N, C-alpha and C positions, 0 to 999 in steps of 0.2 A: 717346710715352706708353705706348702698347699694347706695344711691344717690351719696354719696361723692366719692365712688370708681368709679361709672359710669362717674362722672364729671372729675375725673382725667384721665380715659381712653380717654374720648373725648379730653382732653387737649393735651395728649400725640399724639393721632392720628392727631390732628390738626397741630402739629409741623412737621409731616413728609411731606417733600417736594420733588419735583422731583430731585432736586440736592442732597439731602441726600440719596435718593434711588440709584442714580448713584454712589455716594461715597461708599455706602455698596456694590454694585456689583463689583466696581473696587477693593475694599479691598479683597472681596471674591476670585476674579480671581488672585490677587497678591498672596494670600495664597496658592491657588491651585497650582500655577506655582512654587512657592518657595518650598512648602513642599511636594507636591504630585508628581511633575514631576521632582524633582531635580535629575539632571544627569541621566535621563532615556534616552534610545535610541530615535532618532526622529521618527516621523510618522505622518499621517494625524491628523488634528485638533481633539483634544479629548474634547468633551464637558462635563463639570462637571455633574456628576451623571450618565449620559448615555454613556460617553466614545465615542467609535467609532461605536456604533450601527447604527448611521446615514450612516456611510460609507458602512457598510454591506448592508444596505437596498439599497443604491445607486448602488452598484455593482449587487445586485439582479435585479434591474430595468433594467440594461444594459445587463442581461443575460451573464455576464462574469464569467468564472470559477475563483474561488478564487485564486489558484496558479498563474494564468496568471495575475490577477489583482494586487496581491501584489508584483509580479516580476516587473511589469511596474511601480508601485509605488516606488520600491526600487531605480530606476534610479533617483528619486528626493530626497529620503530620506537616501540612503545608504544601505550597505550590512546588517545592524542590525537595524530592525524596531520594534517599540513598539506600540501596540494596547491596548485598554481596552474594554472589553465587560461585562457590568455589573460589578461585582466585580472582574473579572478575568484580570490578566496581560498576554498578549500574545506577544511573541517575535518571529518574523520571521527572519530567517537567510538566507542570499543570497550569492551565489558564493562560489567556492571551499575553498578559503582561509579562510572565516569566519566560514564555516561549519566544516572545519577541526580544526580550533582553538577551536570551542565549543565542538565537539563531540569526538575529538582525544586528542588534547593537554590539554583540561580542562575536560576530560571525568568524572573524580571524581565528578565534580560539576554538571554535566548535563546528568547523566546516569539513573536517576530515572524516573518513570512513574506517570502521574497524574491520578491514579486509580479512583479518584472521578469523572471522566468523563464517566465511564462506565455506560452503560444503566441498567445493573443489576449486582449486587455483591453478590453472595451467600456467606454463611458463609466461605467456602474455594473455593471461585470461582474467582481467579485472573489468573489462568493459567501461562503461561511463559511470553508472550509479554507485559502484563499490570503489572507484578510483579516488585518489586524493591528490592534493598539491598541483604542481604544474601540469602533470599528465592529464588530470581531471579537467583543468581549465581548458587545455588545448582540445580534448575530445568533446567536452560539452559545446564549446564554441562551434566545432566543426558540425556536430549533430544537429544543434539548433539551426545553423544556417542551411544545412542539407534540408531540413524539414521545411524550412521557408522556401528553398529553391524548388521543393516539389509541391508546392501550393498551399501550405498551411496558411489560412486566412485569405486565400485567393480563389478566383473563380474556377481555375483548373482543378483544384481538389474538390471544390463544391460540387462540381459536375459529377465526380466519382462518387461522392457520398450520396447525392441525389439518385444516381443509378442503383446504389445498394438499397436505398429506401424504397425505390420502385419495385425492386426484386422482392424485398421483404413484404411490401404491400400485396403482391400477387399471392404469397404464401398465406398471409393472414385472410385474404378474401376467399381463398380455396377452403379455409377452415370453417367459412359460412356460419360464424357465430358459435360454433361448438368449442367447448373447453380446450384451451390450447396452452401448452408450456412454452413460454416465449424465451426462456433463458438461452437455449441453443441458437434461436434466431437472432437474438441481440448480439451474441458472440459472433455468429457469421457476418453480420453487418460490419461490425467494428474490425474484426480480424481481416476481412477482405480489404478494408481501406488501408490499414497499415501494411498488409501484404503487398498491395499495389505500390505503396511508396517504397518499400524495401526492395522488392523483387520485380516490380513492373508488370505484375500479372494478378489475375483474380480467378476464384473458383466459382463454378455454378453450385447453387445451394443443393443440388441433387447429387453432386459428385461425391462418392463415397470416400475418395481420398481427402476431401475437405473435412468430412466428418472426422477422419482419422487425425488430421491436423489439429482440429479443435480439441478433440478428446485428450490427446497427449499434452497439448499446452495447458489444458485445465488441470490435469493430473500434477503438472509442475507447479502451476500457480497455487493450487490448494495445499501443496506440501510446504509452501513457505518460500519458494523460489531459492535464493542463494544462501539464506541464513540458516545456520546449523545450531539448534538448541543444545545439541549434545556438548558443544564447545563451552557452554556457559555453566554447566553443573557437573559436580562430581559424578564419576561413572556409576557408583552405587545408586545415586539418586536418579540418574537417567534410566537405569533399569527399572527402578520402582515405577517410573512414569510410563513404562512400555506396557503395551497389552497387545492381543492378537490383532486388533484392528490396526493399530499403529504399525506393526511390523509389516502387515499386508500393504499398508499405505507406503511404507518406505521402499518395499520391493517394487511396488507399481511406479513409484516416483523414478527409481533407478532405471527401470525399463522405459519409461516414457522419455526421460532425459536422453537416453541413448538414441531413441528413435528420432527425436527432434533434432538432435546434433547431427546425426547422419543426414536427415532430410535438408537441414539447412546447408551443411557442407556440400552436399550435391548441387544445390542452388548456386553456391558460391563458385564451385568448379565450372559449371556451366558458364557462369558470367565470365570467368578468367578466360576460358577458351573463345568466347566470342566479344571480348572487350575491344571497344573502339573508342579511343580518346576523343574522336571528333563527334561522337554520338553517344552522350551519356544518357542512359535510359532510367535509372533509378539510384537509390542509396547505395547498394552495392557497388555499382559502377563508380560512383563518386569516391567511395572508400578506396577501391582499387587505384583509382587515379592518384588519390593522396598518398598511397604507398610509394608511388614513384616520384611524386612532386614535393611532398612535405619534407621539411628538414627533420622532424621528429619521426623518423622512419620506424623506430622501434615501437611506437604506439600503432602504427597503421599496418599491423600484421594480419594475416588471414586467420590466425588462431584468435586474436583478440576481436576480429570482426564478428565472430559467432557470438560473443558475449555482448558486444554493442547491440546486435540484432535482438538478443533476448531481452536486453534492457528496453528497447523500443516496443517489443510486444508486451511487456509488462507494463510500462508507462503509457503505452498507447492503445492497449485493448482491454486488459483485464478490469481496470477500475472504471472505464467508460462503459463497457457492456453491463457491468454491475449496476452502474448508475441508472442505465435505461431500464434495467430490470426493476429497480425500486420505483422509477417514475410510473411505470404501468400499474404496479401494485397499489401505489398511492391514488392513482386516478380512479382505479375500480372501486377502491374503499372509500373514496371521498367524491362521490358523483356530482355533488354540488360544485365542488371546486373545478371538476373536469368540465362541467357545463360552462362555467364562467370563462375558462380558457378557450374553449371552442367558440363561445359568443365573440370574444375579443378577436380571435383569428378571422372568424367569418365577417365581422363588421370592418375589419381593415383590408382583408385580402380576397374574401369570397372563396372561389375554388382555385385561385391561382397559388401555385406552390409557394410556400414560405422560403425566402432567400436569406443568405447570411447578412446581406446588407439591410435586412428588415429588423435586426436586433436593435433595440432601443426604442421601437414603436410598439411593443407588446409588453407594457409594464407588468400586467397582472401575470402573464404567462411566464415571463422571466423571473418574477418574484416566487412564483410556485416552483420553478426550477431550483432556485437558490435555496428555498426552504426545505425542499426534498433532500438536497445535498448536505444541509446542515443537520436535519434530524436523523437522517439515514447513517450518517457517519461512515461513509464507504471505506475510507482509510483511517482506522481509529488511532493508529501509531504512526509517526513519521518513520522512515527508513533510519536505522541507527546511525548516530553521528559518534565522533570521538574527538577527544583533545589531545594532541600530540605533546603538550606540555601541561603541567599542573596550572589550573585556572581558578578563578573565583567567580561564583554566581550567587547573587543575593547574599553576600558577605560569607558564603560557605566555601570551604576548600573542596575542589574537584580534583581528585587524584589524576595523575597523568594516565592517558590511555583508558579512561573510563568509557563505558558504553553510555551515551546520552540519547534518550529518546523523548520526544515531544508527545504528550498524550492529547491528540487532536480532538478527541472526543470530549475532553474537559473544556476546551476553548468554546465548542459549540454548545455545551450545556452549562456554561458559566453564568450564574444568575447575576453577576456583576455587570454582564453585557447583554443578557437576553431576558426579556420579561416572560415568565412561564415558559422556561426553556423546553420542558417536556411536551409542550403542546405543539401541534401541527398548525401553524398560522402563516400563510403566505403574506398576509398583510403587514407583518413586522418589517417586510423589506420595501414597503411603499410609503411615501410621503408626498402629498399634493400630487398624486397621479404619476409620479416618477420613482425610479428605483432608489432606495435609500441604502447606502453602504453601511456596513458594520464591520470594523476593523478585526473583530474577534472571528470572522468568517474566514476559515483557512483550510478547505478541503484538499488543496494541493501543497499543504505546509507553507512555510514562509522562508525568506532569506535565499542566499545564493544556491542552496541545495533543493530549492523546491522542485516539484515534479517537471521532468523534462517534457511530457506530453500534455501540459496544461492547455496551451493554445488549440492544439489538435482536439482535445477532449471537449473543450467549449464549443467548438464549431460542430462536432459530431452530435453532441447532446441537444443543442439548440435546434439543429436542422431535423433530426430524427423525432424528437419530441413534438415540435410543432406540426410537422407534416403527418405524423401519426394521428395526432388529435384532429386534424383537419379531415382525415380519411376514415377514421374510426372512432366508435365509443367503446371503451373497454368496461366490461361488466364482470362482476365476480361470478365464479362457478356457482356459488351458493350465496345469494343476496341476502338470506336471512341470518348469515353467520359472518362476523367480521374476522378476516384473517389476521393472524398475529404480526406485529411488526417487529419481534424479536428477530435477531440475525444469527447467522452461522459465521463465526469468526474463522476465516480461512487463512490465517497467518499473514496474507498481504492485505485482504479486503474483507469487509463485512457484507455478506450476501443474504438477501431475504430467504426466509424459510421457503421450501418448494410450494409453488401455487400454480393455479391454472386461471387463465382469463378467457372471456368470451368476447373476441373482437367483432363488433357489429358494425358493418360497412355504412358509412354515411353518404356515399356517392354512388 
């Protein structure tokens, strides 16, 4: 019996010819194209089983930032592109029109988050940003109202921001025009503001513990916050992408995350012990109050509070401090534009500190800020969206549970909406001496999932930029050499290459 089976197997193997193998491969590819790729958006060649992982490796070898790489590819494949990485469908959307169609016109289809991509998900640990459905709506409404309650857009918060600007002014004056790295300083300004909203306290800039807080938060931000690239690609590809530097970064991120979580949980415990419903001090108190009063008690847990706080730090500090870092770099590299801004501030307000109520009276200054945000592209990608059901976009089929990302860089560099988009020209935002809006400007993304911290960020950026320019002229460390405007893509934001500036006091 065994010999008969063996003979039969040998007979079948003997019948396999090169031509039959080719027929099988052709049939497999036809089935793949017809059934798997049916009406999907175009994109680079997707190889059966491994998809576009080869493309990812190729871009890695060229050391090209992913937002730039897919933007360049969109010129060949169109505004809606489809990739596969392992079992995941990924759709990249380019240009204002397609992004608006997906995230605004079809917001009901594309407003969920792929929470499966989070590095860690505790029992109640989605926070606001990676939450979906009714829980997201409840937490987002609560968080935005809480920010408003604690002064976003009001004089009470403006006073706190002004205090931080004064503290930073003292540091810059102490530098006395010597080359200074301002990245840590801008982080301290913005982190103290959001720390005050969340915990009702601030740190002195010389406090070593504050430096440790900033350092650990930066480590987490630069590692990509909650998104885990490992969940997007096959394990063997992820191993190919690893190197010693990445492994060290991963270890540092784990250590920093533990430190920050312990630190935040201690603050929460202290608030619990001293909580008084008749004397609400800050955001943590409001959240604890909601834990007792809100009907959706399963959302207002102390476990989830940690993740909500981290969302606020990400939305309220990282992008803003990076924006301020870019503003100083652009001013030192474009001294004539810096001078125009200073002249406008001087003519309108002299030495009187600029107030939040003054916005709208400094058109050239505001146009300069808008142009810096456009050309620097601090957030090149939106936070990932997903569609819980199969959807249609631009007549293409978007498979259920796809990862959908807007390439915000593409909207800011779209020649259909911007004349000479690569050029730095504040005047593009001016018309008849007033601010001219452009709908393709979306540094905070668009639609229901746009950045939580938008209003807070606008307030901080305007007040810090105007008052800094009123008090200092920023000069390059080496005025004979222009600093590069290339950026370091840090998963969440695009930061300028390290530089030093010479802050020359004007008062």
